[in-house]
C-alpha positions, 0 to 999 in steps of 0.5 A, spaced: 500 500 500 505 504 501 508 503 494 501 505 491 501 511 495 508 513 494 508 512 486 501 516 485 504 522 489 510 522 485 507 521 479 502 527 481 508 531 483 511 530 476 505 532 472 504 538 476 511 541 475 510 539 468 504 543 467 504 548 472 506 554 467 500 552 463 494 551 467 491 549 474 493 542 477 490 539 483 491 533 488 486 530 493 488 525 498 481 523 502 479 518 507 474 513 504 469 510 508 465 504 504 459 500 504 459 494 501 453 492 496 450 487 492 454 481 492 460 484 496 455 485 501 453 478 501 460 476 502 462 481 507 456 486 510 461 490 515 462 497 513 469 499 511 473 504 515 480 503 512 480 506 506 484 512 502 482 515 495 487 519 491 486 523 485 490 528 480 486 533 476 489 537 470 484 543 469 484 546 462 478 550 464 476 552 471 470 547 470 473 541 468 478 536 471 481 531 467 486 526 470 487 519 474 484 516 481 487 510 485 486 508 492 485 502 497 479 499 500 479 494 505 473 490 508 473 485 513 468 480 516 468 475 521 462 469 521 462 465 528 460 459 524 461 457 517 463 452 512 469 452 508 470 448 501 478 448 501 478 442 496 473 443 490 468 439 494 473 434 496 474 437 503 470 442 507 471 444 514 466 448 519 468 453 524 469 461 525 471 464 519 474 470 517 473 474 510 477 479 507 476 484 500 482 488 498 480 493 492 485 497 489 482 501 483 486 505 477 482 509 473 482 515 468 477 520 471 473 527 468 470 532 473 465 537 471 465 543 477 458 547 477 460 555 479 467 553 480 469 560 482 465 560 488 467 558 495 462 552 495 463 548 488 459 542 487 461 537 482 460 530 478 465 526 475 466 519 472 472 514 473 473 508 468 479 503 468 480 497 472 481 495 479 485 489 482 480 485 487 483 480 492 478 476 496 481 471 502 477 466 506 480 463 512 477 458 517 482 455 522 489 453 518 485 453 511 485 459 507 483 460 500 484 466 495 481 469 489 483 475 485 482 478 479 483 485 475 476 487 473 473 493 469 471 498 473 466 504 472 465 509 478 460 515 478 461 520 483 458 527 486 461 531 491 462 538 493 469 542 494 469 548 499 475 552 498 478 556 503 483 560 499 486 558 492 491 553 494 487 549 499 480 546 499 476 541 503 473 535 499 467 531 500 464 526 495 460 520 494 463 515 489 459 508 487 464 503 485 462 497 480 467 492 478 464 487 472 464 480 473 470 476 470 471 468 469 475 468 476 471 473 480 463 475 481 462 483 480 464 487 486 461 494 488 461 498 494 459 506 496 464 510 498 464 517 502 471 520 501 473 526 506 479 530 505 483 535 502 485 538 495 491 542 493 491 546 487 
């Protein structure tokens, strides 16, 4: 996770320096609180407080932001008693079960700001890309793992509260939907992202 965050911030810093003479760039770092939905909720029904969202935007106009989004969300659940298939039906074990989902998106994103010059500016956005999802299930000494890269759509709506030209508070609601693959069923969750944007 540290590698992802460090690499993302270095990329954003390089892009910001490269474009600083041409237009305005922004970097946002947010804490992500996520709620699992649909099939994800069927596997893990606990809210996640462990998450981070990272965003870089290049602003050709004050109303438009084009860039990349990444981050990390970790879900966890514990079942007091469940059955675990550890050998394709040949062996099953029962007992206390721990379930994990780690989700790391890499998205191209575009945002549109309404009244971008105001202290309070609402925005809508869309991210398209891929997400690495890894599911782990542990029962006693037995563990199974499923993982896949899944095509991702992530619409978003939020508000930017600007204290001055450089720093703003950033609050958004983002729905992340990962399409089903041969290795993993579709995964989806709703995130509230709260953080700071620097321009």
